[in-house]
N, C-alpha and C positions, 0 to 999 in steps of 0.2 A: 823447403816445404815437403818435398817428396820423402826426405829422410824422416821427418816427423810423422808423416802418414804411415810409413812402413813400420815404424816402431810400435804403433798402437795395436795391430794384430798380434805382434810378438808378446806384448804385455798381457793381452787378454788370454793368450794361450798359456802363458806362465801361470797366471792366476787360476786357470782351469786345472792345470796340472797340480798346483798346490792344493786346490780344493779336493781333487780326487785322492791325492796322497793323504790328506787329512782324514777324509772319510774312511779310507782303507785302514789307517792307523787306529781310528776309533773302533771300527769293526773288529780288527785284530785284538785290540785291548779288551773289548766286550767278550769276544770268544774266549780269550785266555782267562778272563775273570770268571766266566761261567764254568769253564773247565776246572778252575781252581775251586770254585764253590762245590761243583758236583763231585769231583774226586775227593776233595777235602772232607765233605760231609759223609760220603759213602765208605771210603777206605777204612776208617777205624772199626767198622762193623762187619767187614767181610769174613773175619775169623771169629767164630763164636767160642767163648770160654767154656771150659768143662766144669762139672761140679767138683768142688774141692773135697779133699779127704776130711778136712775139719768140719765142713757142712754135713757130710755124711755121718761123721761120728757124733755130731751134736743133735741129730734128729732121731727121735724115737716116736713112732706113731702112738704108742700107749700113753705118751704124755698129754695127748689131746682128748683123753677121756677122763672124766671125774667121777668120784664116788659121792653119793649124797647130792644135795643141791647146793649150788654156789650162790654168790650174791647178785648175779645178773638174771634178769628176765628178758625174753626176746620175742619178737614178732616179725614175720615176713610181710613185706608190703609190696604187692604186685601191681596194683591198679595205678595208672598215671595220675588220675584225679586225686586219689587219696595220698599219693606221694607228695604232691604239691601242698595240699591242705595240711598234712602233717608237719611239713617243714615250716609253713607259715604259723601254725599254732605253737610249735616249739619255740620259734624265734620271738613271737609275740610275748610269751611268758618267761623268757630268759631274764634272770635277775642280775647276773654279774658278768658272764662271759659267753661269747659266741665265737666259735671257730668253724669256718667253712672252707673246705678244700674242693676244687673242681678243675677238671681238665678244660672245659669250654663253658663260658658264661656269656650269654647274649642278652640284648635288650629287646627281646620280643615281649609278648604279653606276660608269659610266665616269668621271664627274667625280670621284668619290671616289678612284678608282684614281690619277688624276693628282695630286690633292691629297696622297694618301698618299706618293707617290714624291717630290713636291716638298718635303714636310716632311722626309722622310728625307734628301734632299740637303742641306737647310738644317742638319739635325742633324750632318751630316758636315763642315760648315763651308763649303759651297758658297754663293756669293752667288746668291740667287733674286730675280728681278724679274718681276712679272706686270703687264701692261698691259691694262686692260679698259675697255670702253665704259661711259660714265657712266649711260646709261639702263638697260641690262640689269643693271649692277651694283646699281642702286637696287632692281630687282625681285628679283634672285637672291642678292645678296651681303649686303645690309644685314640685320642681325639674325641672320645665319647663323653659328653657332658654328664650323663647319668652316673658313670663310674667316677668322674671327677667330683661330682657332688658328694659321693660317698667317701672317696679317698682323702678329700680335703677336710673332712670332719675331724675334730680333735680326738674323738673316741674310736676312730677307725684306722686300721692299718691294713693295706693290701700288699702282700708279698708275692713276688714273681719268682718262679723257678726257671733258671737258665734263660734269661732274656736273650733274644736273637741278636747275634753279632756277626754280620756278613764277613767281617775281616778275620774271624776265627771259625771257619766252616766246620772244622772237626768237632765243634761243640754243638752244632745245630740239631742233630738228630735226638739228643737226649731230652726226653719229654717226661713230664709229671702227669700220670694218668689216674691219680687217686681221687676218690670222691667220698667225702664224709662231712657230717655236720655234728659238732659237739656243743651241747647246751649245759653250761655251768658244770657241776660234777654230777648231774642228774641223769643224762641220757645222751645217746648219739645214734645217728643214722649212718650206715655205710653200705655202699653198693656200687652199681655201674651207671647211675643216671648222671648225665651232664645237666647244667643249670639253664635249661631253656625248654621251649614248648614241645620239642620232639619227644621229650621224656617226662614232662611235668604238666599236669593240668588237663583240662578238657577243652581248651581253645581249639578253634578250627585250624586245619593245616596238617602237614605231614606228621606222622607219629612213628615212634619205635616202642617196642615192648621191652621192659627191663625189670630189675629187682632191687629192692633195698632190704636190709634187716635193721629193725629198730631195737636197740638194747637199752634197758633201764637198769641203772645202778640202785639197788635197794638201800644203799648207804654204807658200803664197805670200801676201804682202801685197796682191797684185793680185786675190785671190779676191773674188767677188761677195758673200761673207759680210759684207765690210766695207761694201758698199753698204747692205745691210739694217741693219747695226749703226748706221751713220751716220744712216740714216732714223729709226731708233728713238730715237736720242739727240736728234735735232732735234724730232721730234713731241712727245716727253715733256717737253721744255724749255719748251713754250708755257705761257702764263698760264692757258689753259683746263684744264690738267692739275692734279690734286691728289692727295694721298696718302690712301689708304683707311686706316681705323683701325689705327694702328701703336703705340699706347700699350702699354708692357710690362705695365701693370696688367691689361690685358685677359686676359692669360694666367693670371691668378690666379683668374678666375671658375671656379666648379666646372663649369659647363656647357661652358666652353671647354676646360678640362682634360680633361673626359670625351671631347670631340670629338677633341682631340689624341691621347689614348690610343687611341681607336678607329682613327684614321688610322695611327698607328704599328703597331698590331696588324695592320691591313689590309695595310700594306706588307710585313710579315714573312710573312703568309699568301700574298701574291702571289708573293713570291720563292720560297716553298716549292712552290707549285703550278705555276710556270712557270720551272723551272730553265734551260730552253733559251733563254729570253728574258733572264734576269738574270745568269747565271753569267759570260758572256763579253760583251765589248764588241761593238757592232754592226760587222759586217764591211763597213766603208764602201768600201774599195777593191774588194773582191770582188763587191759587189752593185750597183755603179754603173757607168755608161758614161762614156767620154771625151766631152768637149764642146769646141767651138772657143771659145765665148764665152757668158757668161751676164750678162744686164743686167736691172736693176730699173726698172719703170715705176711711177709713183705720182701720185695726184691731189694738188692743194694740201692742206695739212693744217689750215687754219683751219676755223672752225665755221660759216661762212656759205656762201652760194651760190658754187659753185666753177667756175672755168674748166674746160671738159671736156677736160682734158689726156690722161688715159688713153684715153678713147674715140678722140680724134683720133690719138694715136700708134698704137693698134691698127689703125685704119682705114688709116693711111698704110703700115704694114707689110703689110697685106692688099692694098692697091692695087699694091704693088710685086711681088706674087706673079707668078711666071711662068705657072703653070698652074692651081693649085687652092688654095682656102681653105676650111677646115672650121671652123665655129664651134659650140661647145656652150655653152648657157646655160639656166638653169632656165626663163626666160621672156623675152619681148621686149616692152618698153613704151617706145615711141619717140616723138620729136617730129619736126618737119619736117627738122631738120638731120641727125638720125640716119637717117631714111628716105632722104634724099638720099645719104648716105655708103654705105648698103647698095646703092642703085641704081647707084652708080659701080662697085661690085664686080660686080654683075650675075650672069650665068650661070656665072662661074668660082667662085662662092661657094655654099656650102651651109650651112644653119644648122639645128641640132636643138635643140628644147626640149620641155617637157612639153605634151601635149595639154591642152585645157581640162579634161577629165575627170580626168587624171592629175596635174594641177598642185596642189601643196599650198598655193599662194598664191591664195586666193580672188579677191582683187582683180585680180591679174595674169591669172588665168584668164578672168575676165569681160572684161577689157580686150582680150585677144586676140580673143575672139569679136566684139567690136565693131570691131576694127581689122584684122581678118585680110586684107581685100582690099588694104590699103595695103602689107602685107608681101609679098603675092603680086605686087603691081605692081613691086616692086624687081627682079624677075627672078632672085632667088636661089632655090635649091631649098629648100623649106620642109619640114622633117621633124618630125613630131609623135611624141614618145616615149610609149609605153604599156607599160612593162615591169612595171607593178604597184606599183612603189615610186617615190615622187616623186624626180626627178632634180635635183640641186643643183649639178652640175658647171659649172665656168667655165673652159673651155679653148679654145685655137685651135691648129690645125696649118696651117702655110703651106708649100705644096709638100711636099718631103720633107726640109726643112732646119730649120724653126723650130717648136719646141714651146713653147706659151705656157700657163701655169697660174697661177691666182691667185684673187682674191676678187671680181672685177668682173663683175656681172651686166649684160646688155645691156638696161638699163632707165634711166629718167631719174634715179632716185635714185642709182645708182652713178655716173652721168655727171656730175651736178651738185651732189649733196648730201654723200655719204659720202666718207670717206677710203677709198682702194682701192689694192691692189697687184697687179701682174701681173709674172711672171718670164718673160723671153724667153730661151729656151735654143737656141743654134745647135748642133745635134748631129743628124746623120743617124740615129744609133742610138736616141737618146731620142725623136726624132720618129716613127721607125718603130714603136717600142713604144707611143707615145701613139696613133697612128693605129689600130693593131691593137685597142687597148682601146676607143677611140671607136667603132670599127666594130661591136664586140660589142653596144653599146647601140643603134646604128643599125639592127641587125637587128630590133629590137622597135619600130620606128617606121614610120609611113606617110607618104608624100610627098603633100602637099596639091596637088591639081590645080586645083580651084576652091574657093570658100568652102564648098561643101557636098559636094564629091567628092574622092576620093583615087585615086592610081594603085594598081594591084595590089601587094600586099605580103605578107609573112609573116603579118601580122595578119589573122585571119578577118573581124573586124568591129571598128570603133572603139567604144570604150565610150560608153554613154549618159551624157549630162551629168546629174549628181546634181540632185535637186530644189532643194537649197540654192543651187547656182550658178545654176540657172534662175531662181529667185525673185529673187536679187540682180540678175541681168542685167535682168530685167523691171522691177523696182521701183526700182532705184537706178543703173541704167546711165548715165542722163544726168548724175546728180549726180557719179558717179565720173569722168566725162569732164572735169569742172571741176577736179578735184584729182589727176589722173593723174600729174602731175609729181612727186608725193610717193611714188609706188610704186617 
C-alpha cells in the first residue's frame, strides 16, 4: 500500500514536467515561426534596387506631350460624393464589360452600393471582373457573403493579387495598390480612392480626401484606355494571381442567397432614390475637357523589391518643368535617392502633405517629425496640410500643361514595393482645373520655415501633436527608423 501511495506523487510530478516541457516547446515553436515570418517578410526589401540604364534610356519627358488634340477627353473628380455617384452611373450603363481594380474593398454602405450595382450589371449579362489585393481580400472578403454572392455569379470573376501564404513569408509584402474602373471601350476612372466609405459617398463616418481622373475615349483605338486595359491583362496573367471563390455551389448557400437578395434590393432602392444618377448615361463629352495626350506610368508588377520606375519617371518629368512643379501626397517617407531627386527640383518645386497632427498614418507622421530637416534641406517649399480631414491625394501639376493623378505616394513603399499607377495628362484645361482644386487645399496649409517654425498663413495655429503620436515618437522612433523602407 505504501509503495502505491508513494508512486502517485511521482506520476503527478512527471505529468507536470511533461506539460511544462510541452508548453515551452509550443512557445519556442511560435517564437521561431514568428521570427521566420518577420525576417522572411522583411529581408527581401532591405536593399532597394537602382534605376536601370535601360529605364533611363527609354524615358524621354517630351514623349508625354502631344501636338493637336488626341482621342481622349478628361475630367478631375475631387468630391467624394461625386466620386461614388460617377462610379455607380458608369456601372449602371455598362453594356459589355466592367473591370474594377482596388487595393481595399469593404462592405460598408458605399461598398455595398458598388457591390449592388456590380451584381445588377452581371444580372444584365455584363462581364464583370474585379481585381483585388491578396492581403486586404484576406481581411475583408474571405467569409463575406456579399463578396461570395458576387464571385459565384456566372458573369463575374474576382482575381486576387498575391494571396497571403504564411509558409512563404518572402512573398507577403508584395501588394497591388492600383485603383481604376474600366467601362466597355468607352471610359475609365483612375486615381487613389479605395472602394469604401472613407473615400466614396456622403455617408456618415470617417473621411479621407482623394482624387480621380475620368477619361472618355471618343472612339479611337489610340485611346489611353487600351494602355490601362493592356496593363490589367498583363498583371492578372502572372502566376501570383489567383481566382477568388467562384464555385457555383456557393450561390446555393442560404446566407449567400440572402446577401444577393439584399444587394439586388439595394440596387433597386438606389435607382429609385437617385433618378438623376441612373436614368441617363454619364455625359462624357459634355463633362470632360480636350487633351493633347494621356499616358500611363506604372511600376514593375512582380511581388518582390521593384526598380523605382514610377518615381524616376515622375522626377524626370518634374526636372523638365520650365517654371513650376506642385506635388501633393499624403506623406513623404524618403531615402537618399529620393531626397537627392527632390534637391534637384529645388526651389521650383512645392510639396504639400498632411502635418504630423493631421496625418492618418501614424508611422508616416512620426517619420516626418524625425526626418523633417532633410526635406527642408532639399530647397522645396514644404506645405503642411491641416484641413481637419486626412488628405490622401496623390497628384502633380507641372507648369500649366501636365496634370498627373494616380495611386503613387511619395514614400519608399510606393517607390520600391507596391504596384502603382500614375496617369499623365497633357491638357491646359485639365491642368488648370487641377491646380485650382489643389490650391483650395493649400489654403489650409502652412509653409514650414524651420523644423519648429512656420511662415504666416491662414491657419491661426498648428495643431498640437496627439499624445499617441508623441508616445510612439519617443518610445519607438529609433526602431521605426530601421524599418522605414516598409512605410
